[in-house]
N, C-alpha and C positions, 0 to 999 in steps of 0.2 A: 505431561509436563512434570519433571521431579522437583524436588521442593529447592533443589540447588538454584535452578532457572527461576522459580518464581519468586527466590528473594532478590530478583532482580527487575521485577515487573511491577512494583510499587508505586505509587503516584509520589512524584517529586514532592507532593505538600507534606510527604511524613518524613523527610531529609531533616536532619539536626540543623540546629542553626549554627552560622557560621561565625568565626571572631570579626570584630570590628575590623580588623587589619584587611580582611578578604574582600570588604565593600570597597576598597579603594578604586576599583573598577566596577560599575554598575552592572550586577550578572543579567544574563541574557540566555538565551538558547537557540537552539537550532534542531530540526527533525528532519530525518531523510528517510526513504527506504529501504530495505535490505530484504533478501529472499530468505525464505524461512531457514533452508540449509544453511546458507551463509550466516545467519544469527548465532547458531549453534558455536560456530568458529569464532564468532565476536566473543560470547561466553566463555567458551573454554571448559576443558575438563574440569568438575567442580567450582566452575566459575571462576577459574584461576587468570585467564586472559581477560577478562573485563575487570577484574579487582586490579591488575597487574596497570591496566589503562588508566584507570582511575586514580592509582597511585602516581601514575608517571605525570597524567597532565593536571590533577587536581580539580578536574570535573566532574560531575555526575552523569552516570551514563545509565538510560533505562529503555527497556525494549518493551513493546506491545507483547501481549501474550500471542502464543503459538497460532489460536485461531482468530485474532483480531488484525483483521488486514486493513490495509487502506483501501476504501470503495474503488471497487472496478478492478482490483488487484489481486494477486495471490501474494504480496509482500507485506511485512510487517514494519513498524516504526521505530526507528531508534531515535531516541530523544538526548540530546548532550546539552547539559546546563551548566553556566558558572561564567566567570568573566571572559572577554572575547580571546584573549590569548589561551585559556585553559581549552576553551571551546575547540580551538584550531588546532592544539596539540592532540585533543583526544580523537578530531576527526582524522587528523593525520595518520595516528596509530591504527584506526580503524579501517582506513581505505588502504594503507599500505598494506595490512595483514590480508584483505581482500584480494588486492591487486596480486599481491606474492603467491598467491592461490592459483589464479588465473593464468599467471606469468609460467607458473611449475606445471600447469595442466597443458600449456601451449608448448612449452618447451622450445620457446623461441627467444633471440639474442634482442629482438628490437623491444623497447620500451612499451609494455602495451597501453592502448589508449581505452578507456572505459566511461563511464557515465554515473554520475550521482544524482538522484532526485530529491529535491529538497522540498519539504511539505511547507509551504508560506501560507498563511490566512488572506483570502482575497483582497481583504482592505488594505493589506500591507504593500501588495504587488506594485501598486502606483508608484511607489518609492523607488521601487527597484527600476522600475521602467523609466521613470522621468519623463520632462516635458518634451513630447515629441520623440520618447525612446531615446534621448539624449543619455540618460544613466545607464541604462544597460549597454548601449552603443560603448560608451567609455569604458565599462566593466570588460566587455568583448577585447577590445583595443589593447587594455594594459595587461590583463590575465592571458590572452591569446587562447582561450577556453571558448567553447562554443555555450551560450546561453540562451535557452528558449524556456519561455512560461506558456503553460499551457492554458486554453480558453477556460472560462468557469464551466463545469459541468454541470449541465442541470437536469442531467439523467438520475440525479441523487438529491431529494429534497432535503434541504438542511446541511448540504455539504459546502462548507464555507472557505475551503481549504484549496489551494491549486499548486499543481506541479511545477517546479523549476529545474529543470534538468541542464546539468553541467557536463559537457565531454570535453575531454584532453587527456595530457598524461597528468600524472599525479600532482606535479608543481603545478601545472596550470589550473588543475581542478581547486588545489587548495587556495591558489592566489585568488580564483574566482570567488569561491567560499567566503573568503575573507572579508573582499570587497561588499559582498552581499549581507554578510551577518553585523558587519560592522554599520552598513545602513540602516539594516533592521533595527540593530539596537538604538538607533537615534529616534524610533518610533515608538512612543510611551505606550500606544494601544497594543504593539506586537510585544513589549515587554510585559505588560499587565497580563497577557494570556500564557505567559510560563507555567501556570497550574492549570491549564488545560487538561482534560481527560486524554487519553492516547487513544480511546478505542472511539467508534463513532455510533453511540446507542441511538436507536430512533431513524438514524439516516437509511433510506431505503429508495429504491428507483420509483421515478414517475411519482413522487410524493406521497405515496403510500406510507403509512406507520404499522407499527404493531409486531407483537412476537408470531413466530409459528403458530398457525391454527392447526390444531391436530383432530383431524376427523375420528369419530368413533369408528371401532370395527363395523365394517360392512355397511358404513354409511355411503349414500348416494348423493351427499349435499353437494350443489356447484361450487365452483371456482370463487373462492372468499378474497375479493382484493386485499382485505386488512391481514391477509397472510404473508405480505411482502416482508422481508426481513433485510439486514445488512449482508453483503458480500455480491453484489453487483446482479443479483436476481431474485425475482419474488419466490417465494417455497410455500408450497402446500404438501403436507407428507398424511401418507394414509397408510394402514397395515390391515393383514387380515388377521386371524384369531393364530394361526401357525407361526406367523412373524417370519415367513419365507418369501412372501411376494409382496415387498413393498413398493410403495409409489410415490414420487416426488415431481410435482411440477413448478420449473422455475421459467422466468420471464425473460427473453432475450431480444435486444432493439433489432427490427427487422433488418437495419443495415449491417448488423452484426452476424446474420443467419449463416450467410455465405463464408465465413472463416469457421463456422462450426461443422458446418456440411462439409465443407473441402471440394476441390475440383473431383467432379464425377462421383460424390459421395466419400472420397477415400477418409477424409478426417473423422466421421460420425463412425464409419465403419471401424474405424482403428480404435475409436473412444469404446466402441461396445465391445469390441473383441479383447480389449485390453481389462476392461473393468468387470465383463460378464454380465452387464446390463443392457435392457433393451432401451433405445433412444427411439422418441417419436416426437416430431416438429408439428406444430399445426399448419394446415393450409395458408397460404399467401391470403392476407388481409382477415386472417382469423387470429385477432389479437385478444390480449388481456385486458378487461373491459376498461376504457378510460386512457390507454396506452397505445403504443406504436410498439408494443413487445409481442412479438409471438409465443405460443406455448410450447416449451420442451418439457416432455414428460419423461422421466428417467423410472424404470420398474426393475426390480431385481433383489437381492439381499442388501442390508442396510451398507454394508462394506463395497458393495459392488456401486451401489448409488452413491457413496461419498467419493469414489475414484472417478467414477464419471462426471461427477458434477465439479470436482476440481479440475478435469482436463477440459472441461466445458469453458470453466470460468476463465482459465490460462488463456484458451483462443478469444476469449470475448477481450480479456486484458490486452492481447496483441493486437486486435482489432482496433480497440481503443486509441492505443500508442500509434498505430498508422494513420488513424483520422487526424491524431493531433500533428503528425509529422506533415501532413499534407497542407494542413490551415496555416 
């Protein structure tokens, strides 16, 4: 990550105070997910695009760092803060930019439909849903967008956010985001969380906490549950003296293993061939202690391990999305 990008990743708490006239409308915020590659196009060369978007909208735009993903995904978080009208303008600029790139890639005259996934605190989702689902139904009817709220993900201890997925054309998405953000801005608890960090320190699967557990060279210490870290998988790292044969063990929910393996082992074979790493999955019923997660051991160079782990996490994220759609 270069210094240009890092300048847009600081906490909103460091923002200079606004003049009294700027508080005619109470400031609030919205967070949503964007892929790592798409984040680069939002920032622009030398930060030109994000600077322009902030200037046009009056809103402040922050991104999580390139290694800070929303748990269970490989997507970064964009946070837009300001008055509701400023936020909506900034979101429109960002989504228009991303949609235009999708449109040019598809080379299709039809207006592309896509989705935007908002990150909303669990405690604020009730306001969007409404009694008996009345509020979310009215939002869908008025905007003509699809709106789905993910269930609370209990695989990540301490994760108190849920994903609100909005699908449709750009106009439909913006109308829905307008309704959702306006509703959220009425929630005092939501507005107070404007200074919450963009990353998820300490959030790890199945209730484990802790930094990566590094084993000494040549150690045969058994798997340590406290080695679980953020990114949707537990992680144990060990290496030999020559640093050529490294090994990492991550935990993957038993129900998601099929997506990692693929039909006839196609996915796991592709992961191994592309990354150059060896991937071994524990037998059915052989779980990480206290969980229903199978052990996935990746062996190879550090680069090979990083590539394989990234590919596996993408499969896991896709599996989690499919599970949400079924529900």
